[in-house]
All heavy atoms as an XYZ file, in Angstrom:
867
protein
N    -110.117    208.481    -75.157
C    -109.763    209.287    -76.304
C    -108.326    209.037    -76.749
O    -107.933    209.496    -77.793
C    -109.962    210.769    -75.997
C    -111.432    211.117    -75.898
S    -111.868    212.828    -75.529
C    -110.667    213.800    -76.304
N    -107.522    208.386    -75.950
C    -106.147    208.027    -76.300
C    -105.301    209.235    -76.686
O    -104.626    209.233    -77.702
C    -106.123    206.985    -77.412
C    -106.859    205.735    -77.074
N    -106.452    204.888    -76.069
C    -107.992    205.210    -77.582
C    -107.297    203.879    -75.986
N    -108.243    204.055    -76.885
N    -105.371    210.286    -75.876
C    -104.553    211.469    -76.111
C    -103.277    211.375    -75.291
O    -103.274    210.864    -74.179
C    -105.312    212.738    -75.713
C    -106.578    213.055    -76.499
C    -107.245    214.294    -75.942
C    -106.279    213.225    -77.970
N    -102.202    211.886    -75.852
C    -100.930    211.906    -75.138
C    -100.747    213.274    -74.505
O    -100.894    214.300    -75.161
C     -99.778    211.605    -76.091
C     -98.446    211.513    -75.383
C     -97.346    211.118    -76.318
C     -96.042    211.066    -75.530
N     -94.913    210.827    -76.391
N    -100.423    213.296    -73.193
C    -100.229    214.537    -72.444
C     -98.773    214.641    -72.016
O     -98.176    213.663    -71.574
C    -101.118    214.546    -71.202
C    -100.822    215.678    -70.263
C    -101.320    216.944    -70.507
C    -100.028    215.480    -69.142
C    -101.043    217.994    -69.646
C     -99.742    216.515    -68.273
C    -100.247    217.780    -68.527
N     -98.191    215.827    -72.165
C     -96.854    216.110    -71.654
C     -96.848    217.457    -70.955
O     -97.512    218.395    -71.395
C     -95.808    216.140    -72.776
C     -95.363    214.770    -73.184
O     -95.348    213.846    -72.392
N     -94.989    214.628    -74.444
N     -96.083    217.528    -69.880
C     -95.878    218.783    -69.155
C     -94.427    219.170    -69.323
O     -93.536    218.335    -69.152
C     -96.190    218.599    -67.670
C     -95.927    219.821    -66.824
C     -96.175    219.490    -65.347
N     -95.794    220.591    -64.494
C     -94.584    220.749    -63.964
N     -93.629    219.880    -64.221
N     -94.325    221.772    -63.186
N     -94.186    220.438    -69.659
C     -92.831    220.944    -69.816
C     -92.606    222.008    -68.761
O     -93.323    223.002    -68.719
C     -92.606    221.546    -71.215
C     -92.971    220.550    -72.307
C     -91.164    222.007    -71.364
C     -93.040    221.155    -73.692
N     -91.634    221.781    -67.881
C     -91.275    222.773    -66.873
C     -90.198    223.664    -67.480
O     -89.080    223.241    -67.710
C     -90.741    222.094    -65.605
C     -90.274    223.065    -64.543
C     -91.415    223.898    -63.982
O     -92.450    223.363    -63.613
N     -91.228    225.196    -63.930
N     -90.553    224.905    -67.762
C     -89.600    225.829    -68.373
C     -88.682    226.400    -67.295
O     -89.142    226.875    -66.264
C     -90.342    226.941    -69.103
C     -90.890    226.491    -70.424
C     -92.088    225.810    -70.500
C     -90.180    226.710    -71.581
C     -92.587    225.374    -71.710
C     -90.661    226.281    -72.802
C     -91.871    225.607    -72.869
N     -87.385    226.309    -67.546
C     -86.362    226.810    -66.632
C     -85.390    227.680    -67.425
O     -85.357    227.607    -68.656
C     -85.598    225.638    -65.985
O     -84.987    224.860    -67.023
C     -86.511    224.771    -65.138
N     -84.584    228.499    -66.743
C     -83.653    229.378    -67.457
C     -82.620    228.639    -68.311
O     -82.119    229.189    -69.281
C     -82.958    230.152    -66.332
C     -83.933    230.132    -65.204
C     -84.630    228.808    -65.313
N     -82.317    227.389    -67.987
C     -81.315    226.658    -68.759
C     -81.914    225.718    -69.807
O     -81.204    224.963    -70.449
C     -80.406    225.866    -67.821
C     -81.170    224.826    -67.002
O     -82.401    224.920    -66.911
O     -80.511    223.918    -66.455
N     -83.220    225.773    -70.022
C     -83.881    224.913    -71.004
C     -83.538    225.380    -72.418
O     -83.618    226.565    -72.729
C     -85.397    224.954    -70.786
C     -86.215    223.885    -71.479
C     -85.961    222.529    -70.838
C     -87.690    224.220    -71.396
N     -83.151    224.452    -73.266
C     -82.786    224.753    -74.646
C     -83.902    224.295    -75.579
O     -84.682    223.398    -75.226
C     -81.475    224.034    -75.009
C     -80.293    224.440    -74.157
S     -79.877    226.179    -74.327
C     -79.290    226.225    -75.990
N     -83.987    224.874    -76.793
C     -85.025    224.439    -77.730
C     -85.014    222.938    -77.995
O     -86.074    222.312    -78.102
C     -84.704    225.233    -78.995
C     -84.044    226.464    -78.500
C     -83.235    226.022    -77.306
N     -83.836    222.334    -78.092
C     -83.769    220.891    -78.360
C     -84.342    220.067    -77.208
O     -84.745    218.925    -77.413
C     -82.329    220.466    -78.648
O     -81.509    220.728    -77.534
N     -84.398    220.635    -76.007
C     -84.978    219.925    -74.867
C     -86.483    219.748    -75.011
O     -87.063    218.830    -74.428
C     -84.694    220.656    -73.555
C     -83.221    220.690    -73.206
O     -82.493    219.749    -73.586
O     -82.795    221.667    -72.570
N     -87.122    220.629    -75.772
C     -88.572    220.504    -75.926
C     -88.978    219.975    -77.294
O     -89.999    219.329    -77.419
C     -89.301    221.833    -75.641
C     -88.910    222.917    -76.615
C     -89.090    222.269    -74.218
C     -89.795    224.131    -76.553
N     -88.176    220.238    -78.333
C     -88.574    219.769    -79.660
C     -87.976    218.424    -80.022
O     -88.486    217.719    -80.869
C     -88.238    220.795    -80.754
C     -86.747    221.053    -80.821
C     -89.013    222.077    -80.543
C     -86.323    221.964    -81.940
N     -86.870    218.069    -79.381
C     -86.211    216.809    -79.688
C     -84.863    217.065    -80.333
O     -84.485    218.211    -80.593
N     -84.160    215.995    -80.608
C     -82.815    216.117    -81.171
C     -82.494    214.918    -82.035
O     -83.120    213.861    -81.924
C     -81.771    216.274    -80.042
O     -80.515    216.604    -80.593
C     -81.658    215.017    -79.205
N     -81.510    215.096    -82.903
C     -81.026    213.999    -83.715
C     -79.767    213.434    -83.077
O     -78.907    214.193    -82.622
C     -80.725    214.474    -85.134
C     -81.972    214.851    -85.894
C     -81.674    215.328    -87.304
O     -80.567    215.874    -87.529
O     -82.533    215.162    -88.158
N     -79.675    212.120    -83.025
C     -78.504    211.457    -82.464
C     -77.960    210.461    -83.483
O     -78.693    209.950    -84.330
C     -78.819    210.721    -81.139
C     -79.217    211.687    -80.056
C     -79.885    209.679    -81.334
N     -76.662    210.213    -83.393
C     -76.030    209.212    -84.250
C     -75.926    207.928    -83.449
O     -75.367    207.904    -82.360
C     -74.631    209.666    -84.699
C     -74.741    210.948    -85.516
C     -73.947    208.564    -85.498
C     -73.406    211.545    -85.887
N     -76.490    206.871    -84.007
C     -76.427    205.559    -83.371
C     -75.541    204.651    -84.198
O     -75.591    204.676    -85.428
C     -77.820    204.936    -83.268
C     -78.716    205.616    -82.287
C     -80.040    204.883    -82.140
O     -80.466    204.201    -83.090
O     -80.639    205.012    -81.067
N     -74.739    203.866    -83.516
C     -73.852    202.934    -84.208
C     -74.208    201.515    -83.820
O     -74.336    201.192    -82.639
C     -72.395    203.235    -83.846
C     -71.414    202.334    -84.557
C     -69.972    202.691    -84.277
O     -69.700    203.688    -83.596
O     -69.098    201.943    -84.746
N     -74.376    200.674    -84.821
C     -74.597    199.253    -84.594
C     -73.243    198.630    -84.283
O     -72.340    198.628    -85.124
C     -75.218    198.604    -85.827
C     -75.570    197.148    -85.620
O     -75.039    196.522    -84.667
O     -76.374    196.630    -86.404
N     -73.068    198.121    -83.079
C     -71.759    197.603    -82.660
C     -71.325    196.374    -83.462
O     -70.150    196.122    -83.642
C     -71.769    197.278    -81.172
C     -71.909    198.520    -80.337
C     -71.811    198.215    -78.880
N     -71.989    199.452    -78.128
C     -71.859    199.541    -76.841
N     -71.569    198.482    -76.127
N     -72.035    200.687    -76.233
N     -72.279    195.638    -83.953
C     -71.945    194.439    -84.725
C     -71.425    194.764    -86.109
O     -70.427    194.200    -86.561
N     -72.082    195.686    -86.784
C     -71.713    196.006    -88.172
C     -70.905    197.289    -88.291
O     -70.284    197.523    -89.322
C     -72.971    196.151    -89.045
O     -73.735    197.260    -88.569
C     -73.809    194.880    -89.007
N     -70.955    198.133    -87.281
C     -70.267    199.415    -87.365
C     -71.039    200.442    -88.183
O     -70.570    201.551    -88.398
N     -72.226    200.072    -88.638
C     -73.054    200.978    -89.438
C     -73.635    202.073    -88.537
O     -74.137    201.793    -87.457
C     -74.183    200.197    -90.115
C     -75.119    201.051    -90.893
N     -74.762    201.630    -92.085
C     -76.390    201.431    -90.646
C     -75.792    202.341    -92.532
N     -76.789    202.231    -91.673
N     -73.557    203.306    -88.998
C     -74.103    204.437    -88.242
C     -75.336    204.986    -88.942
O     -75.406    205.009    -90.159
C     -73.071    205.556    -88.125
C     -71.880    205.188    -87.303
C     -70.921    206.336    -87.214
N     -69.726    205.944    -86.481
C     -68.665    206.679    -86.369
N     -68.616    207.868    -86.944
N     -67.623    206.255    -85.697
N     -76.266    205.429    -88.136
C     -77.468    206.068    -88.687
C     -77.899    207.198    -87.778
O     -77.628    207.196    -86.581
C     -78.595    205.064    -88.865
C     -79.150    204.509    -87.577
C     -80.279    203.540    -87.835
O     -80.486    203.098    -88.951
N     -81.026    203.202    -86.793
N     -78.568    208.164    -88.367
C     -79.089    209.295    -87.606
C     -80.542    209.007    -87.264
O     -81.326    208.620    -88.131
C     -78.969    210.607    -88.408
C     -77.501    210.913    -88.653
C     -79.645    211.747    -87.663
C     -77.259    212.125    -89.525
N     -80.876    209.202    -85.984
C     -82.237    208.951    -85.524
C     -82.740    210.183    -84.791
O     -82.015    210.808    -84.017
C     -82.266    207.740    -84.594
C     -83.671    207.369    -84.134
C     -83.683    206.043    -83.405
N     -82.977    206.090    -82.146
C     -83.568    206.161    -80.955
N     -84.884    206.198    -80.869
N     -82.859    206.184    -79.851
N     -83.970    210.558    -85.051
C     -84.592    211.690    -84.384
C     -85.316    211.193    -83.140
O     -86.135    210.280    -83.206
C     -85.577    212.405    -85.316
C     -86.251    213.581    -84.670
C     -85.560    214.754    -84.435
C     -87.582    213.518    -84.303
C     -86.170    215.842    -83.843
C     -88.212    214.604    -83.711
C     -87.495    215.772    -83.482
N     -84.986    211.782    -81.993
C     -85.663    211.456    -80.737
C     -86.614    212.610    -80.439
O     -86.173    213.725    -80.147
C     -84.662    211.267    -79.586
C     -83.719    210.125    -79.917
C     -85.396    211.023    -78.272
C     -82.624    209.914    -78.907
N     -87.918    212.399    -80.558
C     -88.873    213.492    -80.362
C     -88.918    213.986    -78.922
O     -88.755    213.212    -77.982
C     -90.212    212.882    -80.781
C     -90.019    211.416    -80.705
C     -88.560    211.132    -80.883
N     -89.126    215.275    -78.781
C     -89.242    215.895    -77.468
C     -90.688    215.913    -76.990
O     -91.592    215.359    -77.635
N     -90.935    216.567    -75.873
C     -92.274    216.562    -75.289
C     -93.339    217.319    -76.088
O     -94.518    217.165    -75.794
C     -92.069    217.190    -73.907
C     -90.771    217.874    -73.959
C     -89.957    217.204    -75.007
N     -92.960    218.108    -77.099
C     -94.004    218.780    -77.882
C     -94.752    217.805    -78.778
O     -95.781    218.157    -79.337
C     -93.460    219.952    -78.747
C     -92.901    221.041    -77.888
C     -92.491    219.485    -79.785
N     -94.274    216.584    -78.888
C     -94.966    215.577    -79.676
C     -96.035    214.918    -78.816
O     -95.908    213.772    -78.386
C     -93.978    214.552    -80.232
C     -93.147    215.094    -81.344
C     -91.965    215.740    -81.080
C     -93.572    214.992    -82.658
C     -91.196    216.264    -82.095
C     -92.824    215.517    -83.684
C     -91.627    216.157    -83.408
N     -97.064    215.671    -78.541
C     -98.196    215.204    -77.744
C     -99.436    215.942    -78.224
O     -99.339    216.941    -78.930
C     -97.951    215.474    -76.263
N    -100.580    215.442    -77.839
C    -101.826    216.109    -78.202
C    -102.138    217.273    -77.280
O    -102.703    218.270    -77.698
C    -102.987    215.106    -78.180
C    -102.742    213.944    -79.100
O    -102.369    212.877    -78.646
N    -102.919    214.153    -80.381
N    -101.782    217.139    -76.009
C    -102.044    218.171    -75.018
C    -100.732    218.466    -74.289
O    -100.082    217.549    -73.798
C    -103.128    217.726    -74.011
C    -103.371    218.800    -72.970
C    -104.412    217.356    -74.718
N    -100.356    219.744    -74.244
C     -99.109    220.149    -73.601
C     -99.409    221.218    -72.563
O    -100.155    222.161    -72.835
C     -98.125    220.724    -74.638
C     -97.757    219.664    -75.671
C     -96.866    221.252    -73.963
C     -96.989    220.234    -76.836
N     -98.811    221.075    -71.387
C     -98.847    222.115    -70.376
C     -97.451    222.711    -70.302
O     -96.502    222.036    -69.930
C     -99.254    221.575    -69.004
C     -99.136    222.568    -67.845
C    -100.008    223.795    -68.082
C     -99.466    221.906    -66.537
N     -97.310    223.955    -70.699
C     -96.038    224.675    -70.647
C     -96.034    225.479    -69.355
O     -96.640    226.538    -69.277
C     -95.892    225.578    -71.864
N     -95.357    224.946    -68.349
C     -95.394    225.545    -67.021
C     -94.303    226.599    -66.875
O     -93.130    226.329    -67.112
C     -95.222    224.456    -65.975
C     -95.732    224.856    -64.607
O     -96.408    225.893    -64.503
O     -95.444    224.125    -63.649
N     -94.701    227.801    -66.484
C     -93.809    228.944    -66.270
C     -93.021    229.278    -67.538
O     -91.805    229.369    -67.532
C     -92.873    228.689    -65.087
C     -93.617    228.504    -63.784
C     -92.694    228.217    -62.610
O     -91.614    227.629    -62.808
O     -93.072    228.597    -61.489
N     -93.757    229.482    -68.624
C     -93.135    229.695    -69.934
C     -92.204    230.908    -69.960
O     -91.242    230.940    -70.717
C     -94.201    229.800    -71.043
C     -93.546    229.779    -72.418
C     -95.078    231.024    -70.854
C     -94.504    229.672    -73.560
N     -92.459    231.891    -69.108
C     -91.617    233.094    -69.157
C     -90.350    232.983    -68.310
O     -89.647    233.955    -68.125
C     -92.425    234.344    -68.782
C     -92.946    234.322    -67.370
O     -93.082    233.264    -66.772
N     -93.253    235.485    -66.847
N     -90.032    231.799    -67.826
C     -88.757    231.606    -67.119
C     -87.650    231.158    -68.056
O     -86.502    231.023    -67.666
C     -88.920    230.565    -66.012
C     -89.707    231.097    -64.831
C     -89.673    230.157    -63.660
N     -88.300    229.936    -63.218
C     -87.854    228.771    -62.767
N     -88.651    227.727    -62.698
N     -86.611    228.633    -62.374
N     -87.969    230.893    -69.302
C     -86.984    230.414    -70.258
C     -86.644    231.508    -71.265
O     -87.464    232.404    -71.497
C     -87.513    229.141    -70.965
O     -86.444    228.466    -71.589
C     -88.584    229.466    -71.966
N     -85.463    231.483    -71.865
C     -85.088    232.522    -72.835
C     -86.011    232.539    -74.060
O     -86.651    231.530    -74.387
C     -83.661    232.132    -73.235
C     -83.158    231.290    -72.125
C     -84.362    230.581    -71.569
N     -86.075    233.673    -74.744
C     -86.956    233.821    -75.912
C     -86.736    232.770    -77.001
O     -87.679    232.381    -77.680
C     -86.639    235.224    -76.426
C     -86.165    235.955    -75.227
C     -85.431    234.943    -74.392
N     -85.517    232.296    -77.172
C     -85.234    231.296    -78.199
C     -86.020    230.003    -77.934
O     -86.553    229.388    -78.851
C     -83.733    231.014    -78.224
C     -83.258    230.170    -79.351
C     -81.737    230.091    -79.314
C     -81.210    229.393    -80.542
N     -79.753    229.358    -80.558
N     -86.116    229.608    -76.680
C     -86.853    228.400    -76.328
C     -88.356    228.655    -76.394
O     -89.120    227.788    -76.815
C     -86.438    227.909    -74.932
O     -85.014    227.785    -74.907
C     -87.050    226.575    -74.610
N     -88.786    229.843    -75.998
C     -90.197    230.211    -76.137
C     -90.607    230.118    -77.603
O     -91.675    229.596    -77.932
C     -90.440    231.632    -75.634
C     -90.258    231.829    -74.158
C     -90.335    233.295    -73.772
O     -90.499    234.181    -74.604
N     -90.191    233.565    -72.488
N     -89.746    230.609    -78.491
C     -90.051    230.611    -79.925
C     -90.168    229.191    -80.473
O     -90.983    228.932    -81.359
C     -88.985    231.383    -80.685
N     -89.382    228.257    -79.952
C     -89.468    226.867    -80.410
C     -90.836    226.276    -80.094
O     -91.429    225.588    -80.925
C     -88.357    226.034    -79.771
N     -91.353    226.547    -78.901
C     -92.684    226.066    -78.548
C     -93.746    226.727    -79.418
O     -94.639    226.070    -79.940
C     -92.995    226.322    -77.075
C     -94.433    226.016    -76.666
C     -94.717    224.524    -76.727
C     -94.724    226.556    -75.281
N     -93.625    228.032    -79.589
C     -94.632    228.748    -80.367
C     -94.609    228.346    -81.841
O     -95.640    228.322    -82.491
C     -94.440    230.251    -80.197
C     -94.698    230.722    -78.756
C     -94.229    232.146    -78.564
C     -96.152    230.578    -78.396
N     -93.444    227.989    -82.378
C     -93.376    227.484    -83.754
C     -94.132    226.166    -83.865
O     -94.885    225.944    -84.808
C     -91.936    227.281    -84.200
C     -91.848    226.695    -85.600
C     -90.454    226.281    -86.009
O     -89.492    226.560    -85.274
O     -90.336    225.662    -87.074
N     -93.933    225.289    -82.892
C     -94.642    224.007    -82.912
C     -96.144    224.220    -82.828
O     -96.917    223.527    -83.485
C     -94.159    223.125    -81.769
N     -96.575    225.197    -82.027
C     -98.003    225.490    -81.890
C     -98.570    226.036    -83.197
O     -99.666    225.664    -83.612
C     -98.225    226.522    -80.790
C     -98.019    226.014    -79.397
S     -98.018    227.322    -78.154
C     -99.499    228.223    -78.518
N     -97.837    226.918    -83.850
C     -98.331    227.597    -85.048
C     -98.215    226.734    -86.304
O     -99.138    226.652    -87.093
C     -97.559    228.900    -85.245
C     -97.992    229.703    -86.451
C     -99.362    230.319    -86.289
O     -99.759    230.669    -85.186
N    -100.085    230.441    -87.372
N     -97.057    226.104    -86.482
C     -96.752    225.441    -87.739
C     -96.969    223.931    -87.725
O     -96.877    223.293    -88.768
C     -95.286    225.718    -88.122
C     -94.933    227.185    -88.189
C     -95.637    227.907    -89.317
O     -95.969    227.263    -90.334
O     -95.876    229.120    -89.159
N     -97.176    223.350    -86.568
C     -97.277    221.893    -86.406
C     -96.037    221.182    -86.934
O     -96.093    220.067    -87.411
C     -98.527    221.332    -87.081
C     -99.794    221.813    -86.444
C    -100.591    222.741    -87.082
C    -100.166    221.363    -85.190
C    -101.746    223.211    -86.492
C    -101.319    221.828    -84.589
C    -102.106    222.745    -85.247
O    -103.241    223.202    -84.664
N     -94.890    221.867    -86.870
C     -93.603    221.239    -87.137
C     -92.605    221.860    -86.186
O     -92.808    222.960    -85.697
C     -93.158    221.408    -88.585
C     -92.789    222.834    -88.962
C     -92.339    222.921    -90.396
O     -92.640    222.044    -91.191
N     -91.634    223.964    -90.726
N     -91.531    221.149    -85.922
C     -90.638    221.639    -84.891
C     -89.305    222.148    -85.397
O     -88.721    223.024    -84.803
C     -90.422    220.587    -83.784
C     -91.708    220.356    -83.023
C     -89.893    219.296    -84.339
N     -88.801    221.597    -86.471
C     -87.551    222.108    -87.013
C     -87.569    221.959    -88.519
O     -88.231    221.074    -89.054
C     -86.314    221.344    -86.484
O     -86.388    219.998    -86.919
C     -86.203    221.397    -84.981
N     -86.822    222.811    -89.171
C     -86.714    222.674    -90.619
C     -85.753    221.557    -90.980
O     -85.904    220.901    -91.992
C     -86.244    223.989    -91.233
C     -87.292    225.083    -91.121
C     -86.826    226.380    -91.725
O     -85.900    226.358    -92.556
O     -87.384    227.415    -91.359
N     -84.738    221.323    -90.155
C     -83.749    220.298    -90.480
C     -84.308    218.895    -90.307
O     -84.066    218.023    -91.130
C     -82.488    220.461    -89.618
O     -82.854    220.413    -88.249
C     -81.807    221.781    -89.907
N     -85.061    218.675    -89.237
C     -85.597    217.340    -88.999
C     -86.876    217.103    -89.786
O     -87.222    215.973    -90.068
C     -85.873    217.135    -87.510
N     -87.565    218.168    -90.151
C     -88.846    218.069    -90.855
C     -89.791    217.121    -90.133
O     -90.484    216.323    -90.743
C     -88.659    217.642    -92.299
S     -87.791    218.862    -93.289
N     -89.789    217.173    -88.844
C     -90.652    216.313    -88.048
C     -91.970    217.024    -87.795
O     -91.998    218.208    -87.500
C     -89.978    215.974    -86.729
N     -93.040    216.310    -87.950
C     -94.357    216.880    -87.752
C     -94.907    216.427    -86.417
O     -94.882    215.244    -86.102
C     -95.306    216.448    -88.886
O     -94.707    216.801    -90.127
C     -96.644    217.127    -88.766
N     -95.402    217.380    -85.639
C     -95.966    217.037    -84.343
C     -97.362    216.457    -84.522
O     -97.928    216.472    -85.600
C     -95.994    218.268    -83.437
O     -96.799    219.259    -83.985
N     -97.883    215.956    -83.436
C     -99.193    215.309    -83.464
C    -100.268    216.270    -83.961
O    -100.248    217.449    -83.659
C     -99.574    214.846    -82.061
O     -98.614    213.979    -81.555
N    -101.209    215.738    -84.691
C    -102.325    216.584    -85.088
C    -103.214    216.801    -83.879
O    -103.275    215.982    -82.978
C    -103.110    215.921    -86.212
O    -103.605    214.685    -85.778
N    -103.900    217.906    -83.843
C    -104.755    218.202    -82.721
C    -104.005    218.704    -81.513
O    -104.405    218.446    -80.394
N    -102.915    219.427    -81.734
C    -102.119    219.962    -80.631
C    -102.913    221.018    -79.876
O    -103.459    221.939    -80.449
C    -100.829    220.581    -81.185
C     -99.942    221.316    -80.187
C     -99.306    220.325    -79.233
C     -98.865    222.088    -80.912
N    -102.983    220.844    -78.568
C    -103.619    221.816    -77.686
C    -102.631    222.122    -76.585
O    -102.105    221.214    -75.953
C    -104.899    221.236    -77.099
S    -105.668    222.311    -75.876
N    -102.334    223.396    -76.381
C    -101.358    223.725    -75.348
C    -101.913    224.790    -74.418
O    -102.684    225.645    -74.814
C    -100.050    224.195    -75.974
O    -100.287    225.289    -76.804
N    -101.499    224.673    -73.180
C    -101.815    225.659    -72.152
C    -100.491    226.074    -71.538
O     -99.562    225.297    -71.464
C    -102.706    225.067    -71.066
O    -103.932    224.666    -71.599
N    -100.433    227.326    -71.091
C     -99.193    227.814    -70.500
C     -99.492    228.628    -69.255
O    -100.524    229.288    -69.163
C     -98.418    228.662    -71.495
N     -98.560    228.550    -68.305
C     -98.616    229.416    -67.137
C     -97.381    230.297    -67.181
O     -96.389    229.964    -67.825
C     -98.602    228.602    -65.825
O     -97.356    227.920    -65.712
C     -99.750    227.623    -65.775
N     -97.463    231.442    -66.526
C     -96.282    232.292    -66.441
C     -96.211    232.943    -65.072
O     -97.211    233.107    -64.402
C     -96.242    233.328    -67.562
C     -97.371    234.300    -67.627
C     -97.170    235.297    -68.764
O     -96.065    235.548    -69.213
N     -98.258    235.855    -69.229
N     -94.992    233.261    -64.678
C     -94.754    233.925    -63.404
C     -95.008    235.417    -63.559
O     -94.902    235.956    -64.661
C     -93.308    233.717    -62.954
C     -93.049    232.310    -62.491
O     -93.967    231.610    -62.095
N     -91.817    231.878    -62.543
N     -95.290    236.110    -62.456
C     -95.418    237.571    -62.540
C     -94.114    238.176    -63.060
O     -93.024    237.727    -62.705
C     -95.674    237.996    -61.094
C     -96.167    236.773    -60.408
C     -95.540    235.610    -61.112
N     -94.201    239.153    -63.919
C     -93.034    239.735    -64.568
C     -92.101    240.410    -63.566
O     -90.916    240.570    -63.815
C     -93.465    240.691    -65.701
C     -92.325    240.879    -66.708
C     -93.942    242.005    -65.165
C     -91.947    239.639    -67.436
N     -92.637    240.773    -62.387
C     -91.811    241.409    -61.366
C     -90.836    240.419    -60.735
O     -89.871    240.811    -60.097
C     -92.679    242.008    -60.241
C     -93.691    243.021    -60.699
C     -94.982    242.376    -61.187
O     -95.371    241.294    -60.700
O     -95.594    242.959    -62.098
N     -91.089    239.131    -60.905
C     -90.246    238.121    -60.296
C     -88.901    238.053    -61.024
O     -88.834    238.149    -62.248
C     -90.936    236.759    -60.372
C     -90.767    235.966    -59.137
C     -91.627    234.712    -59.171
O     -92.026    234.234    -60.218
N     -91.887    234.168    -58.006
N     -87.834    237.875    -60.261
C     -86.497    237.816    -60.840
C     -86.340    236.566    -61.706
O     -86.855    235.507    -61.395
C     -85.469    237.797    -59.715
C     -84.048    237.967    -60.196
C     -83.077    238.090    -59.041
O     -83.459    238.643    -57.988
O     -81.955    237.618    -59.203
N     -85.632    236.695    -62.827
C     -85.364    235.557    -63.695
C     -86.461    235.243    -64.678
O     -86.552    234.116    -65.163
N     -87.297    236.224    -64.992
C     -88.353    235.997    -65.985
C     -88.031    236.760    -67.259
O     -87.378    237.794    -67.244
C     -89.736    236.436    -65.471
O     -89.684    237.815    -65.143
C     -90.158    235.634    -64.268
N     -88.488    236.222    -68.363
C     -88.344    236.838    -69.671
C     -89.752    237.133    -70.180
O     -90.545    236.207    -70.346
C     -87.657    235.894    -70.660
C     -86.264    235.487    -70.263
C     -86.050    234.415    -69.398
C     -85.163    236.153    -70.763
C     -84.767    234.024    -69.039
C     -83.873    235.763    -70.417
C     -83.689    234.702    -69.561
O     -82.417    234.316    -69.214
N     -90.093    238.387    -70.420
C     -91.458    238.671    -70.882
C     -91.704    238.093    -72.271
O     -90.807    238.072    -73.113
C     -91.518    240.198    -70.892
C     -90.102    240.640    -70.997
C     -89.276    239.587    -70.325
N     -92.907    237.593    -72.485
C     -93.274    237.143    -73.822
C     -93.391    238.361    -74.723
O     -93.982    239.368    -74.333
C     -94.604    236.395    -73.794
C     -94.607    235.012    -73.180
C     -96.033    234.482    -73.100
C     -93.741    234.065    -73.968
N     -92.828    238.288    -75.933
C     -92.970    239.410    -76.853
C     -94.445    239.672    -77.178
O     -95.269    238.751    -77.168
C     -92.222    238.954    -78.100
C     -91.290    237.903    -77.614
C     -91.986    237.241    -76.458
N     -94.748    240.917    -77.459
C     -96.134    241.318    -77.759
C     -96.741    240.470    -78.877
O     -97.909    240.111    -78.837
C     -96.154    242.803    -78.146
C     -97.533    243.412    -78.188
C     -98.170    243.566    -76.816
O     -97.435    243.823    -75.847
O     -99.392    243.441    -76.719
N     -95.933    240.132    -79.870
C     -96.424    239.338    -81.006
C     -96.794    237.917    -80.602
O     -97.514    237.235    -81.312
C     -95.377    239.301    -82.103
N     -96.289    237.454    -79.453
C     -96.585    236.081    -79.019
C     -97.709    236.018    -77.994
O     -98.269    234.960    -77.759
C     -95.318    235.456    -78.438
C     -94.217    235.293    -79.459
C     -92.937    234.775    -78.850
O     -92.823    234.582    -77.645
N     -91.947    234.541    -79.698
N     -98.047    237.143    -77.395
C     -99.084    237.147    -76.368
C    -100.449    236.763    -76.921
O    -101.289    236.220    -76.200
C     -99.162    238.517    -75.695
C     -97.994    238.851    -74.764
C     -98.128    240.289    -74.272
C     -97.946    237.889    -73.597
N    -100.702    237.047    -78.203
C    -102.016    236.742    -78.787
C    -102.266    235.251    -78.945
O    -103.366    234.829    -79.226
C    -102.204    237.457    -80.118
C    -101.243    236.964    -81.188
O    -100.233    236.317    -80.838
O    -101.506    237.240    -82.362
N    -101.263    234.435    -78.740
C    -101.436    232.995    -78.879
C    -102.026    232.363    -77.613
O    -102.361    231.197    -77.591
C    -100.105    232.344    -79.228
C     -99.680    232.699    -80.639
C     -98.341    232.088    -80.954
N     -98.008    232.215    -82.342
C     -97.426    233.285    -82.884
N     -97.139    234.318    -82.144
N     -97.138    233.323    -84.175
N    -102.099    233.153    -76.543
C    -102.624    232.653    -75.290
C    -103.767    233.549    -74.817
O    -103.679    234.759    -74.894
C    -101.528    232.626    -74.212
C    -100.396    231.715    -74.530
C     -99.212    232.208    -75.046
C    -100.519    230.351    -74.336
C     -98.167    231.361    -75.351
C     -99.469    229.490    -74.646
C     -98.305    230.000    -75.148
N    -104.807    232.936    -74.321
C    -105.913    233.705    -73.744
C    -105.538    234.085    -72.318
O    -104.872    233.325    -71.626
C    -107.185    232.859    -73.757
N    -105.978    235.256    -71.854
C    -105.640    235.667    -70.480
C    -106.352    234.802    -69.452
O    -107.348    234.232    -69.652
C    -106.099    237.110    -70.403
C    -107.021    237.321    -71.543
C    -106.748    236.252    -72.532
């Protein structure tokens, strides 16, 4: 089926750019010409496993959920993720230290 799979390990220090990608400035050493290039993150896959999603801050959770809902990752990059995105997520028990509960509005995106 030629599907691309990525696993994202969510940690407390994970930033949205770590999962959606980032823009970098590259310079051609020969000509000195600079260009901006988008390096896609792991959400650019057909199947994503978001492991321990509630260990990361809400801002990073929202970046993943935007990609799931909108099939785009940022307004500035206007990058479109793969069609046919399927994601699964695991979460730690909320009693565990260092967890961030998913907001009620985001819980409906995952089946129990």
